[in-house]
PDB file as gemmi writes it, atoms N, CA and C in Angstrom:
CRYST1    1.000    1.000    1.000  90.00  90.00  90.00 P 1                      
ATOM      1  N   MET A   1     155.873  74.774 -40.295  1.00  0.00           N  
ATOM      2  CA  MET A   1     156.872  74.950 -41.335  1.00  0.00           C  
ATOM      3  C   MET A   1     157.963  73.894 -41.154  1.00  0.00           C  
ATOM      4  N   ASP A   2     158.437  73.399 -42.269  1.00  0.00           N  
ATOM      5  CA  ASP A   2     159.536  72.444 -42.273  1.00  0.00           C  
ATOM      6  C   ASP A   2     160.731  73.035 -41.511  1.00  0.00           C  
ATOM      7  N   THR A   3     161.374  72.243 -40.645  1.00  0.00           N  
ATOM      8  CA  THR A   3     162.471  72.761 -39.823  1.00  0.00           C  
ATOM      9  C   THR A   3     163.674  73.208 -40.639  1.00  0.00           C  
ATOM     10  N   ALA A   4     164.008  72.504 -41.702  1.00  0.00           N  
ATOM     11  CA  ALA A   4     165.144  72.921 -42.539  1.00  0.00           C  
ATOM     12  C   ALA A   4     164.847  74.253 -43.219  1.00  0.00           C  
ATOM     13  N   VAL A   5     163.612  74.430 -43.659  1.00  0.00           N  
ATOM     14  CA  VAL A   5     163.223  75.690 -44.290  1.00  0.00           C  
ATOM     15  C   VAL A   5     163.262  76.815 -43.256  1.00  0.00           C  
ATOM     16  N   ALA A   6     162.741  76.552 -42.065  1.00  0.00           N  
ATOM     17  CA  ALA A   6     162.761  77.570 -41.006  1.00  0.00           C  
ATOM     18  C   ALA A   6     164.193  77.999 -40.701  1.00  0.00           C  
ATOM     19  N   LYS A   7     165.105  77.048 -40.646  1.00  0.00           N  
ATOM     20  CA  LYS A   7     166.509  77.360 -40.392  1.00  0.00           C  
ATOM     21  C   LYS A   7     167.105  78.201 -41.518  1.00  0.00           C  
ATOM     22  N   LEU A   8     166.790  77.868 -42.770  1.00  0.00           N  
ATOM     23  CA  LEU A   8     167.242  78.650 -43.915  1.00  0.00           C  
ATOM     24  C   LEU A   8     166.726  80.087 -43.811  1.00  0.00           C  
ATOM     25  N   LEU A   9     165.466  80.234 -43.481  1.00  0.00           N  
ATOM     26  CA  LEU A   9     164.861  81.568 -43.463  1.00  0.00           C  
ATOM     27  C   LEU A   9     165.330  82.411 -42.286  1.00  0.00           C  
ATOM     28  N   GLU A  10     165.798  81.783 -41.219  1.00  0.00           N  
ATOM     29  CA  GLU A  10     166.352  82.533 -40.083  1.00  0.00           C  
ATOM     30  C   GLU A  10     167.516  83.417 -40.517  1.00  0.00           C  
ATOM     31  N   ARG A  11     168.227  83.017 -41.551  1.00  0.00           N  
ATOM     32  CA  ARG A  11     169.404  83.764 -42.022  1.00  0.00           C  
ATOM     33  C   ARG A  11     169.042  84.966 -42.893  1.00  0.00           C  
ATOM     34  N   GLN A  12     167.786  85.071 -43.265  1.00  0.00           N  
ATOM     35  CA  GLN A  12     167.367  86.148 -44.166  1.00  0.00           C  
ATOM     36  C   GLN A  12     167.008  87.412 -43.378  1.00  0.00           C  
ATOM     37  N   GLU A  13     167.119  88.556 -44.037  1.00  0.00           N  
ATOM     38  CA  GLU A  13     166.680  89.813 -43.439  1.00  0.00           C  
ATOM     39  C   GLU A  13     165.169  89.754 -43.239  1.00  0.00           C  
ATOM     40  N   PRO A  14     164.643  90.414 -42.202  1.00  0.00           N  
ATOM     41  CA  PRO A  14     163.213  90.300 -41.880  1.00  0.00           C  
ATOM     42  C   PRO A  14     162.244  90.526 -43.049  1.00  0.00           C  
ATOM     43  N   PRO A  15     162.435  91.534 -43.910  1.00  0.00           N  
ATOM     44  CA  PRO A  15     161.459  91.690 -45.003  1.00  0.00           C  
ATOM     45  C   PRO A  15     161.435  90.501 -45.965  1.00  0.00           C  
ATOM     46  N   VAL A  16     162.605  89.984 -46.311  1.00  0.00           N  
ATOM     47  CA  VAL A  16     162.669  88.834 -47.223  1.00  0.00           C  
ATOM     48  C   VAL A  16     162.181  87.578 -46.519  1.00  0.00           C  
ATOM     49  N   ARG A  17     162.503  87.441 -45.246  1.00  0.00           N  
ATOM     50  CA  ARG A  17     162.018  86.296 -44.472  1.00  0.00           C  
ATOM     51  C   ARG A  17     160.489  86.277 -44.484  1.00  0.00           C  
ATOM     52  N   ALA A  18     159.856  87.431 -44.270  1.00  0.00           N  
ATOM     53  CA  ALA A  18     158.389  87.505 -44.260  1.00  0.00           C  
ATOM     54  C   ALA A  18     157.809  87.111 -45.621  1.00  0.00           C  
ATOM     55  N   LEU A  19     158.437  87.572 -46.698  1.00  0.00           N  
ATOM     56  CA  LEU A  19     157.978  87.182 -48.038  1.00  0.00           C  
ATOM     57  C   LEU A  19     158.096  85.675 -48.242  1.00  0.00           C  
ATOM     58  N   ALA A  20     159.241  85.120 -47.872  1.00  0.00           N  
ATOM     59  CA  ALA A  20     159.479  83.684 -48.060  1.00  0.00           C  
ATOM     60  C   ALA A  20     158.521  82.855 -47.207  1.00  0.00           C  
ATOM     61  N   GLU A  21     158.243  83.305 -45.994  1.00  0.00           N  
ATOM     62  CA  GLU A  21     157.301  82.581 -45.127  1.00  0.00           C  
ATOM     63  C   GLU A  21     155.894  82.633 -45.711  1.00  0.00           C  
ATOM     64  N   SER A  22     155.496  83.788 -46.225  1.00  0.00           N  
ATOM     65  CA  SER A  22     154.174  83.907 -46.849  1.00  0.00           C  
ATOM     66  C   SER A  22     154.081  83.025 -48.088  1.00  0.00           C  
ATOM     67  N   LEU A  23     155.144  82.993 -48.874  1.00  0.00           N  
ATOM     68  CA  LEU A  23     155.177  82.136 -50.050  1.00  0.00           C  
ATOM     69  C   LEU A  23     155.100  80.665 -49.650  1.00  0.00           C  
ATOM     70  N   TYR A  24     155.860  80.278 -48.636  1.00  0.00           N  
ATOM     71  CA  TYR A  24     155.821  78.896 -48.136  1.00  0.00           C  
ATOM     72  C   TYR A  24     154.387  78.521 -47.763  1.00  0.00           C  
ATOM     73  N   ASP A  25     153.719  79.409 -47.008  1.00  0.00           N  
ATOM     74  CA  ASP A  25     152.343  79.135 -46.579  1.00  0.00           C  
ATOM     75  C   ASP A  25     151.405  78.983 -47.779  1.00  0.00           C  
ATOM     76  N   LYS A  26     151.560  79.848 -48.775  1.00  0.00           N  
ATOM     77  CA  LYS A  26     150.714  79.784 -49.970  1.00  0.00           C  
ATOM     78  C   LYS A  26     150.918  78.453 -50.704  1.00  0.00           C  
ATOM     79  N   LEU A  27     152.171  78.078 -50.906  1.00  0.00           N  
ATOM     80  CA  LEU A  27     152.451  76.816 -51.594  1.00  0.00           C  
ATOM     81  C   LEU A  27     151.984  75.621 -50.782  1.00  0.00           C  
ATOM     82  N   ASN A  28     152.133  75.694 -49.484  1.00  0.00           N  
ATOM     83  CA  ASN A  28     151.707  74.594 -48.618  1.00  0.00           C  
ATOM     84  C   ASN A  28     150.187  74.407 -48.672  1.00  0.00           C  
ATOM     85  N   ARG A  29     149.443  75.511 -48.755  1.00  0.00           N  
ATOM     86  CA  ARG A  29     147.987  75.401 -48.890  1.00  0.00           C  
ATOM     87  C   ARG A  29     147.607  74.824 -50.252  1.00  0.00           C  
ATOM     88  N   ALA A  30     148.304  75.243 -51.301  1.00  0.00           N  
ATOM     89  CA  ALA A  30     147.978  74.782 -52.652  1.00  0.00           C  
ATOM     90  C   ALA A  30     148.416  73.346 -52.909  1.00  0.00           C  
ATOM     91  N   PHE A  31     149.489  72.919 -52.246  1.00  0.00           N  
ATOM     92  CA  PHE A  31     150.112  71.617 -52.527  1.00  0.00           C  
ATOM     93  C   PHE A  31     150.448  70.957 -51.196  1.00  0.00           C  
ATOM     94  N   SER A  32     149.404  70.647 -50.439  1.00  0.00           N  
ATOM     95  CA  SER A  32     149.581  70.180 -49.058  1.00  0.00           C  
ATOM     96  C   SER A  32     150.307  68.848 -48.935  1.00  0.00           C  
ATOM     97  N   GLY A  33     150.287  68.017 -49.938  1.00  0.00           N  
ATOM     98  CA  GLY A  33     150.965  66.723 -49.851  1.00  0.00           C  
ATOM     99  C   GLY A  33     152.363  66.725 -50.438  1.00  0.00           C  
ATOM    100  N   ALA A  34     152.927  67.881 -50.635  1.00  0.00           N  
ATOM    101  CA  ALA A  34     154.222  68.003 -51.314  1.00  0.00           C  
ATOM    102  C   ALA A  34     155.369  67.404 -50.519  1.00  0.00           C  
ATOM    103  N   VAL A  35     156.367  66.946 -51.250  1.00  0.00           N  
ATOM    104  CA  VAL A  35     157.657  66.591 -50.669  1.00  0.00           C  
ATOM    105  C   VAL A  35     158.443  67.899 -50.628  1.00  0.00           C  
ATOM    106  N   ILE A  36     158.829  68.328 -49.435  1.00  0.00           N  
ATOM    107  CA  ILE A  36     159.539  69.596 -49.275  1.00  0.00           C  
ATOM    108  C   ILE A  36     161.026  69.322 -49.184  1.00  0.00           C  
ATOM    109  N   THR A  37     161.780  70.026 -50.015  1.00  0.00           N  
ATOM    110  CA  THR A  37     163.229  69.893 -50.010  1.00  0.00           C  
ATOM    111  C   THR A  37     163.833  71.256 -49.683  1.00  0.00           C  
ATOM    112  N   CYS A  38     165.067  71.236 -49.194  1.00  0.00           N  
ATOM    113  CA  CYS A  38     165.730  72.477 -48.813  1.00  0.00           C  
ATOM    114  C   CYS A  38     167.240  72.298 -48.948  1.00  0.00           C  
ATOM    115  N   ASP A  39     167.896  73.370 -49.428  1.00  0.00           N  
ATOM    116  CA  ASP A  39     169.353  73.392 -49.449  1.00  0.00           C  
ATOM    117  C   ASP A  39     169.810  74.775 -48.997  1.00  0.00           C  
ATOM    118  N   ASP A  40     171.059  75.099 -49.214  1.00  0.00           N  
ATOM    119  CA  ASP A  40     171.608  76.379 -48.754  1.00  0.00           C  
ATOM    120  C   ASP A  40     170.988  77.590 -49.435  1.00  0.00           C  
ATOM    121  N   GLN A  41     170.409  77.395 -50.594  1.00  0.00           N  
ATOM    122  CA  GLN A  41     169.925  78.521 -51.382  1.00  0.00           C  
ATOM    123  C   GLN A  41     168.423  78.707 -51.372  1.00  0.00           C  
ATOM    124  N   GLY A  42     167.664  77.660 -51.105  1.00  0.00           N  
ATOM    125  CA  GLY A  42     166.213  77.793 -51.151  1.00  0.00           C  
ATOM    126  C   GLY A  42     165.511  76.507 -50.798  1.00  0.00           C  
ATOM    127  N   PHE A  43     164.220  76.516 -51.031  1.00  0.00           N  
ATOM    128  CA  PHE A  43     163.404  75.336 -50.732  1.00  0.00           C  
ATOM    129  C   PHE A  43     162.508  75.014 -51.920  1.00  0.00           C  
ATOM    130  N   GLY A  44     162.036  73.775 -51.950  1.00  0.00           N  
ATOM    131  CA  GLY A  44     161.205  73.337 -53.062  1.00  0.00           C  
ATOM    132  C   GLY A  44     160.018  72.522 -52.596  1.00  0.00           C  
ATOM    133  N   PHE A  45     158.992  72.517 -53.431  1.00  0.00           N  
ATOM    134  CA  PHE A  45     157.806  71.690 -53.236  1.00  0.00           C  
ATOM    135  C   PHE A  45     157.699  70.812 -54.463  1.00  0.00           C  
ATOM    136  N   GLY A  46     157.586  69.503 -54.262  1.00  0.00           N  
ATOM    137  CA  GLY A  46     157.526  68.610 -55.405  1.00  0.00           C  
ATOM    138  C   GLY A  46     156.806  67.323 -55.108  1.00  0.00           C  
ATOM    139  N   THR A  47     156.848  66.437 -56.092  1.00  0.00           N  
ATOM    140  CA  THR A  47     156.237  65.123 -55.959  1.00  0.00           C  
ATOM    141  C   THR A  47     157.238  64.099 -55.462  1.00  0.00           C  
ATOM    142  N   ASP A  48     158.527  64.475 -55.501  1.00  0.00           N  
ATOM    143  CA  ASP A  48     159.602  63.594 -55.077  1.00  0.00           C  
ATOM    144  C   ASP A  48     160.843  64.457 -54.869  1.00  0.00           C  
ATOM    145  N   THR A  49     161.876  63.888 -54.287  1.00  0.00           N  
ATOM    146  CA  THR A  49     163.127  64.622 -54.147  1.00  0.00           C  
ATOM    147  C   THR A  49     163.807  64.694 -55.516  1.00  0.00           C  
ATOM    148  N   GLY A  50     164.672  65.639 -55.698  1.00  0.00           N  
ATOM    149  CA  GLY A  50     165.380  65.791 -56.964  1.00  0.00           C  
ATOM    150  C   GLY A  50     164.654  66.703 -57.929  1.00  0.00           C  
ATOM    151  N   TYR A  51     165.386  67.148 -58.932  1.00  0.00           N  
ATOM    152  CA  TYR A  51     164.853  68.139 -59.868  1.00  0.00           C  
ATOM    153  C   TYR A  51     163.660  67.613 -60.663  1.00  0.00           C  
ATOM    154  N   LYS A  52     163.675  66.351 -61.041  1.00  0.00           N  
ATOM    155  CA  LYS A  52     162.577  65.801 -61.841  1.00  0.00           C  
ATOM    156  C   LYS A  52     161.250  65.834 -61.106  1.00  0.00           C  
ATOM    157  N   GLY A  53     161.278  65.727 -59.788  1.00  0.00           N  
ATOM    158  CA  GLY A  53     160.052  65.770 -59.006  1.00  0.00           C  
ATOM    159  C   GLY A  53     159.647  67.162 -58.572  1.00  0.00           C  
ATOM    160  N   LEU A  54     160.502  68.138 -58.814  1.00  0.00           N  
ATOM    161  CA  LEU A  54     160.258  69.505 -58.366  1.00  0.00           C  
ATOM    162  C   LEU A  54     159.134  70.156 -59.169  1.00  0.00           C  
ATOM    163  N   VAL A  55     158.232  70.838 -58.463  1.00  0.00           N  
ATOM    164  CA  VAL A  55     157.168  71.602 -59.106  1.00  0.00           C  
ATOM    165  C   VAL A  55     157.435  73.092 -58.902  1.00  0.00           C  
ATOM    166  N   PHE A  56     157.740  73.470 -57.648  1.00  0.00           N  
ATOM    167  CA  PHE A  56     158.021  74.866 -57.303  1.00  0.00           C  
ATOM    168  C   PHE A  56     159.326  74.952 -56.525  1.00  0.00           C  
ATOM    169  N   SER A  57     160.030  76.060 -56.697  1.00  0.00           N  
ATOM    170  CA  SER A  57     161.196  76.350 -55.868  1.00  0.00           C  
ATOM    171  C   SER A  57     161.083  77.789 -55.388  1.00  0.00           C  
ATOM    172  N   ALA A  58     161.707  78.069 -54.277  1.00  0.00           N  
ATOM    173  CA  ALA A  58     161.731  79.434 -53.740  1.00  0.00           C  
ATOM    174  C   ALA A  58     163.162  79.763 -53.354  1.00  0.00           C  
ATOM    175  N   MET A  59     163.645  80.868 -53.902  1.00  0.00           N  
ATOM    176  CA  MET A  59     165.029  81.286 -53.670  1.00  0.00           C  
ATOM    177  C   MET A  59     165.027  82.700 -53.101  1.00  0.00           C  
ATOM    178  N   PRO A  60     165.312  82.853 -51.818  1.00  0.00           N  
ATOM    179  CA  PRO A  60     165.396  84.205 -51.254  1.00  0.00           C  
ATOM    180  C   PRO A  60     166.616  84.949 -51.790  1.00  0.00           C  
ATOM    181  N   HIS A  61     166.422  86.216 -52.098  1.00  0.00           N  
ATOM    182  CA  HIS A  61     167.488  87.109 -52.533  1.00  0.00           C  
ATOM    183  C   HIS A  61     167.490  88.311 -51.592  1.00  0.00           C  
ATOM    184  N   ARG A  62     168.298  89.284 -51.865  1.00  0.00           N  
ATOM    185  CA  ARG A  62     168.430  90.445 -50.979  1.00  0.00           C  
ATOM    186  C   ARG A  62     167.124  91.228 -50.823  1.00  0.00           C  
ATOM    187  N   ALA A  63     166.398  91.437 -51.930  1.00  0.00           N  
ATOM    188  CA  ALA A  63     165.211  92.293 -51.878  1.00  0.00           C  
ATOM    189  C   ALA A  63     163.940  91.616 -52.392  1.00  0.00           C  
ATOM    190  N   HIS A  64     164.018  90.340 -52.729  1.00  0.00           N  
ATOM    191  CA  HIS A  64     162.844  89.628 -53.234  1.00  0.00           C  
ATOM    192  C   HIS A  64     163.056  88.117 -53.062  1.00  0.00           C  
ATOM    193  N   VAL A  65     162.018  87.372 -53.415  1.00  0.00           N  
ATOM    194  CA  VAL A  65     162.102  85.912 -53.422  1.00  0.00           C  
ATOM    195  C   VAL A  65     161.656  85.454 -54.810  1.00  0.00           C  
ATOM    196  N   ASN A  66     162.462  84.629 -55.452  1.00  0.00           N  
ATOM    197  CA  ASN A  66     162.063  84.058 -56.742  1.00  0.00           C  
ATOM    198  C   ASN A  66     161.227  82.812 -56.492  1.00  0.00           C  
ATOM    199  N   LEU A  67     160.042  82.801 -57.065  1.00  0.00           N  
ATOM    200  CA  LEU A  67     159.207  81.603 -57.069  1.00  0.00           C  
ATOM    201  C   LEU A  67     159.440  80.929 -58.411  1.00  0.00           C  
ATOM    202  N   GLY A  68     160.100  79.783 -58.379  1.00  0.00           N  
ATOM    203  CA  GLY A  68     160.414  79.063 -59.604  1.00  0.00           C  
ATOM    204  C   GLY A  68     159.344  78.049 -59.951  1.00  0.00           C  
ATOM    205  N   PHE A  69     159.081  77.937 -61.245  1.00  0.00           N  
ATOM    206  CA  PHE A  69     158.152  76.945 -61.780  1.00  0.00           C  
ATOM    207  C   PHE A  69     158.984  76.011 -62.646  1.00  0.00           C  
ATOM    208  N   ASN A  70     159.123  74.749 -62.216  1.00  0.00           N  
ATOM    209  CA  ASN A  70     160.002  73.821 -62.906  1.00  0.00           C  
ATOM    210  C   ASN A  70     159.644  73.649 -64.374  1.00  0.00           C  
ATOM    211  N   ARG A  71     158.369  73.591 -64.698  1.00  0.00           N  
ATOM    212  CA  ARG A  71     157.964  73.447 -66.099  1.00  0.00           C  
ATOM    213  C   ARG A  71     157.266  74.726 -66.567  1.00  0.00           C  
ATOM    214  N   GLY A  72     157.755  75.853 -66.098  1.00  0.00           N  
ATOM    215  CA  GLY A  72     157.130  77.137 -66.377  1.00  0.00           C  
ATOM    216  C   GLY A  72     157.061  77.499 -67.844  1.00  0.00           C  
ATOM    217  N   ALA A  73     158.010  77.035 -68.643  1.00  0.00           N  
ATOM    218  CA  ALA A  73     157.993  77.343 -70.074  1.00  0.00           C  
ATOM    219  C   ALA A  73     156.783  76.726 -70.764  1.00  0.00           C  
ATOM    220  N   GLU A  74     156.186  75.713 -70.142  1.00  0.00           N  
ATOM    221  CA  GLU A  74     155.033  75.024 -70.721  1.00  0.00           C  
ATOM    222  C   GLU A  74     153.707  75.595 -70.233  1.00  0.00           C  
ATOM    223  N   LEU A  75     153.736  76.537 -69.298  1.00  0.00           N  
ATOM    224  CA  LEU A  75     152.503  77.037 -68.689  1.00  0.00           C  
ATOM    225  C   LEU A  75     151.916  78.218 -69.454  1.00  0.00           C  
ATOM    226  N   PRO A  76     150.582  78.302 -69.501  1.00  0.00           N  
ATOM    227  CA  PRO A  76     149.960  79.492 -70.074  1.00  0.00           C  
ATOM    228  C   PRO A  76     150.222  80.669 -69.128  1.00  0.00           C  
ATOM    229  N   ASP A  77     150.638  81.792 -69.671  1.00  0.00           N  
ATOM    230  CA  ASP A  77     150.954  82.966 -68.847  1.00  0.00           C  
ATOM    231  C   ASP A  77     150.490  84.238 -69.563  1.00  0.00           C  
ATOM    232  N   PRO A  78     149.173  84.383 -69.744  1.00  0.00           N  
ATOM    233  CA  PRO A  78     148.676  85.549 -70.487  1.00  0.00           C  
ATOM    234  C   PRO A  78     149.002  86.886 -69.821  1.00  0.00           C  
ATOM    235  N   ALA A  79     149.199  86.904 -68.507  1.00  0.00           N  
ATOM    236  CA  ALA A  79     149.520  88.145 -67.796  1.00  0.00           C  
ATOM    237  C   ALA A  79     151.006  88.482 -67.882  1.00  0.00           C  
ATOM    238  N   GLY A  80     151.821  87.553 -68.385  1.00  0.00           N  
ATOM    239  CA  GLY A  80     153.250  87.801 -68.529  1.00  0.00           C  
ATOM    240  C   GLY A  80     153.995  87.913 -67.214  1.00  0.00           C  
ATOM    241  N   LEU A  81     153.582  87.135 -66.222  1.00  0.00           N  
ATOM    242  CA  LEU A  81     154.230  87.180 -64.902  1.00  0.00           C  
ATOM    243  C   LEU A  81     155.595  86.499 -64.895  1.00  0.00           C  
ATOM    244  N   LEU A  82     155.740  85.457 -65.679  1.00  0.00           N  
ATOM    245  CA  LEU A  82     156.948  84.641 -65.593  1.00  0.00           C  
ATOM    246  C   LEU A  82     158.118  85.262 -66.353  1.00  0.00           C  
ATOM    247  N   GLU A  83     159.297  85.125 -65.751  1.00  0.00           N  
ATOM    248  CA  GLU A  83     160.536  85.619 -66.342  1.00  0.00           C  
ATOM    249  C   GLU A  83     161.462  84.443 -66.587  1.00  0.00           C  
ATOM    250  N   GLY A  84     162.429  84.645 -67.476  1.00  0.00           N  
ATOM    251  CA  GLY A  84     163.434  83.633 -67.760  1.00  0.00           C  
ATOM    252  C   GLY A  84     163.389  83.206 -69.207  1.00  0.00           C  
ATOM    253  N   THR A  85     164.496  82.634 -69.641  1.00  0.00           N  
ATOM    254  CA  THR A  85     164.605  82.222 -71.039  1.00  0.00           C  
ATOM    255  C   THR A  85     165.033  80.764 -71.187  1.00  0.00           C  
ATOM    256  N   GLY A  86     165.072  80.038 -70.084  1.00  0.00           N  
ATOM    257  CA  GLY A  86     165.476  78.642 -70.152  1.00  0.00           C  
ATOM    258  C   GLY A  86     164.467  77.789 -70.902  1.00  0.00           C  
ATOM    259  N   LYS A  87     164.881  76.607 -71.302  1.00  0.00           N  
ATOM    260  CA  LYS A  87     164.002  75.710 -72.043  1.00  0.00           C  
ATOM    261  C   LYS A  87     162.865  75.156 -71.184  1.00  0.00           C  
ATOM    262  N   VAL A  88     163.066  75.102 -69.859  1.00  0.00           N  
ATOM    263  CA  VAL A  88     162.085  74.470 -68.984  1.00  0.00           C  
ATOM    264  C   VAL A  88     161.620  75.405 -67.865  1.00  0.00           C  
ATOM    265  N   HIS A  89     162.529  75.987 -67.154  1.00  0.00           N  
ATOM    266  CA  HIS A  89     162.246  76.722 -65.918  1.00  0.00           C  
ATOM    267  C   HIS A  89     161.880  78.185 -66.183  1.00  0.00           C  
ATOM    268  N   ARG A  90     160.939  78.704 -65.389  1.00  0.00           N  
ATOM    269  CA  ARG A  90     160.600  80.129 -65.364  1.00  0.00           C  
ATOM    270  C   ARG A  90     160.443  80.529 -63.908  1.00  0.00           C  
ATOM    271  N   HIS A  91     160.484  81.839 -63.633  1.00  0.00           N  
ATOM    272  CA  HIS A  91     160.318  82.293 -62.259  1.00  0.00           C  
ATOM    273  C   HIS A  91     159.495  83.572 -62.201  1.00  0.00           C  
ATOM    274  N   TYR A  92     158.972  83.830 -61.014  1.00  0.00           N  
ATOM    275  CA  TYR A  92     158.179  85.024 -60.718  1.00  0.00           C  
ATOM    276  C   TYR A  92     158.835  85.693 -59.525  1.00  0.00           C  
ATOM    277  N   LYS A  93     159.119  86.982 -59.645  1.00  0.00           N  
ATOM    278  CA  LYS A  93     159.748  87.709 -58.548  1.00  0.00           C  
ATOM    279  C   LYS A  93     158.688  88.208 -57.571  1.00  0.00           C  
ATOM    280  N   VAL A  94     158.784  87.768 -56.321  1.00  0.00           N  
ATOM    281  CA  VAL A  94     157.889  88.214 -55.259  1.00  0.00           C  
ATOM    282  C   VAL A  94     158.613  89.322 -54.510  1.00  0.00           C  
ATOM    283  N   ARG A  95     158.137  90.551 -54.688  1.00  0.00           N  
ATOM    284  CA  ARG A  95     158.773  91.705 -54.043  1.00  0.00           C  
ATOM    285  C   ARG A  95     157.979  92.206 -52.845  1.00  0.00           C  
ATOM    286  N   THR A  96     156.671  91.957 -52.864  1.00  0.00           N  
ATOM    287  CA  THR A  96     155.799  92.369 -51.760  1.00  0.00           C  
ATOM    288  C   THR A  96     154.812  91.247 -51.481  1.00  0.00           C  
ATOM    289  N   VAL A  97     154.215  91.271 -50.318  1.00  0.00           N  
ATOM    290  CA  VAL A  97     153.199  90.265 -49.988  1.00  0.00           C  
ATOM    291  C   VAL A  97     152.026  90.379 -50.956  1.00  0.00           C  
ATOM    292  N   ALA A  98     151.729  91.599 -51.411  1.00  0.00           N  
ATOM    293  CA  ALA A  98     150.640  91.793 -52.372  1.00  0.00           C  
ATOM    294  C   ALA A  98     150.894  91.044 -53.676  1.00  0.00           C  
ATOM    295  N   ASP A  99     152.162  90.849 -54.030  1.00  0.00           N  
ATOM    296  CA  ASP A  99     152.481  90.080 -55.237  1.00  0.00           C  
ATOM    297  C   ASP A  99     151.964  88.651 -55.147  1.00  0.00           C  
ATOM    298  N   LEU A 100     151.810  88.145 -53.948  1.00  0.00           N  
ATOM    299  CA  LEU A 100     151.320  86.779 -53.745  1.00  0.00           C  
ATOM    300  C   LEU A 100     149.806  86.683 -53.871  1.00  0.00           C  
ATOM    301  N   ASP A 101     149.124  87.823 -53.853  1.00  0.00           N  
ATOM    302  CA  ASP A 101     147.656  87.831 -53.898  1.00  0.00           C  
ATOM    303  C   ASP A 101     147.089  87.984 -55.298  1.00  0.00           C  
ATOM    304  N   ARG A 102     147.933  88.019 -56.303  1.00  0.00           N  
ATOM    305  CA  ARG A 102     147.452  88.196 -57.674  1.00  0.00           C  
ATOM    306  C   ARG A 102     146.710  86.952 -58.156  1.00  0.00           C  
ATOM    307  N   PRO A 103     145.510  87.107 -58.670  1.00  0.00           N  
ATOM    308  CA  PRO A 103     144.771  85.937 -59.177  1.00  0.00           C  
ATOM    309  C   PRO A 103     145.506  85.232 -60.310  1.00  0.00           C  
ATOM    310  N   GLU A 104     146.281  85.994 -61.103  1.00  0.00           N  
ATOM    311  CA  GLU A 104     147.045  85.379 -62.190  1.00  0.00           C  
ATOM    312  C   GLU A 104     148.104  84.417 -61.649  1.00  0.00           C  
ATOM    313  N   LEU A 105     148.647  84.734 -60.468  1.00  0.00           N  
ATOM    314  CA  LEU A 105     149.614  83.832 -59.838  1.00  0.00           C  
ATOM    315  C   LEU A 105     148.913  82.554 -59.386  1.00  0.00           C  
ATOM    316  N   ASP A 106     147.726  82.699 -58.823  1.00  0.00           N  
ATOM    317  CA  ASP A 106     146.958  81.516 -58.421  1.00  0.00           C  
ATOM    318  C   ASP A 106     146.701  80.611 -59.624  1.00  0.00           C  
ATOM    319  N   GLU A 107     146.384  81.221 -60.766  1.00  0.00           N  
ATOM    320  CA  GLU A 107     146.142  80.442 -61.980  1.00  0.00           C  
ATOM    321  C   GLU A 107     147.409  79.708 -62.429  1.00  0.00           C  
ATOM    322  N   LEU A 108     148.566  80.373 -62.312  1.00  0.00           N  
ATOM    323  CA  LEU A 108     149.828  79.716 -62.664  1.00  0.00           C  
ATOM    324  C   LEU A 108     150.124  78.549 -61.733  1.00  0.00           C  
ATOM    325  N   ILE A 109     149.875  78.723 -60.458  1.00  0.00           N  
ATOM    326  CA  ILE A 109     150.115  77.648 -59.484  1.00  0.00           C  
ATOM    327  C   ILE A 109     149.231  76.449 -59.794  1.00  0.00           C  
ATOM    328  N   ILE A 110     147.959  76.708 -60.066  1.00  0.00           N  
ATOM    329  CA  ILE A 110     147.021  75.616 -60.413  1.00  0.00           C  
ATOM    330  C   ILE A 110     147.479  74.930 -61.708  1.00  0.00           C  
ATOM    331  N   ALA A 111     147.885  75.717 -62.698  1.00  0.00           N  
ATOM    332  CA  ALA A 111     148.349  75.133 -63.963  1.00  0.00           C  
ATOM    333  C   ALA A 111     149.591  74.276 -63.746  1.00  0.00           C  
ATOM    334  N   ALA A 112     150.505  74.727 -62.893  1.00  0.00           N  
ATOM    335  CA  ALA A 112     151.726  73.957 -62.601  1.00  0.00           C  
ATOM    336  C   ALA A 112     151.380  72.644 -61.901  1.00  0.00           C  
ATOM    337  N   LEU A 113     150.453  72.690 -60.975  1.00  0.00           N  
ATOM    338  CA  LEU A 113     150.039  71.474 -60.270  1.00  0.00           C  
ATOM    339  C   LEU A 113     149.344  70.514 -61.214  1.00  0.00           C  
ATOM    340  N   THR A 114     148.541  71.042 -62.116  1.00  0.00           N  
ATOM    341  CA  THR A 114     147.862  70.208 -63.117  1.00  0.00           C  
ATOM    342  C   THR A 114     148.894  69.557 -64.045  1.00  0.00           C  
ATOM    343  N   LYS A 115     149.873  70.353 -64.502  1.00  0.00           N  
ATOM    344  CA  LYS A 115     150.930  69.849 -65.382  1.00  0.00           C  
ATOM    345  C   LYS A 115     151.714  68.726 -64.697  1.00  0.00           C  
ATOM    346  N   ALA A 116     151.913  68.857 -63.375  1.00  0.00           N  
ATOM    347  CA  ALA A 116     152.658  67.857 -62.607  1.00  0.00           C  
ATOM    348  C   ALA A 116     151.795  66.643 -62.255  1.00  0.00           C  
ATOM    349  N   GLY A 117     150.505  66.674 -62.597  1.00  0.00           N  
ATOM    350  CA  GLY A 117     149.617  65.557 -62.289  1.00  0.00           C  
ATOM    351  C   GLY A 117     149.151  65.513 -60.851  1.00  0.00           C  
ATOM    352  N   VAL A 118     149.257  66.637 -60.156  1.00  0.00           N  
ATOM    353  CA  VAL A 118     148.861  66.687 -58.746  1.00  0.00           C  
ATOM    354  C   VAL A 118     147.385  67.049 -58.615  1.00  0.00           C  
ATOM    355  N   ARG A 119     146.849  67.787 -59.563  1.00  0.00           N  
ATOM    356  CA  ARG A 119     145.434  68.202 -59.545  1.00  0.00           C  
ATOM    357  C   ARG A 119     144.691  67.580 -60.690  1.00  0.00           C  
TER     358      ARG A 119                                                      
END                                                                             
């Protein structure tokens, strides 16, 4: 795990830390060549630093972790997993580790990577 991300997650309560670590692992497997960024609020996986290169973001909260999709408004989402009303960004709330095992989430991740030109 990226050291800056590990340091960020050390500050989280154990249940949220476990969710964020599982999410990090899932994204790392799906997008192994990603540029990983981190700030005080979360971490990102992208093709470059900065918002334009961002594909995914993860923001730990008190009881869940938001998995952000930078171009989520453009993604097919027949299961209705994505939340948000912005012109570009959408997010998925990860409340349990089981939320990460949904095949519909895997399809969204693949679609996001395809949209970003990574797959």
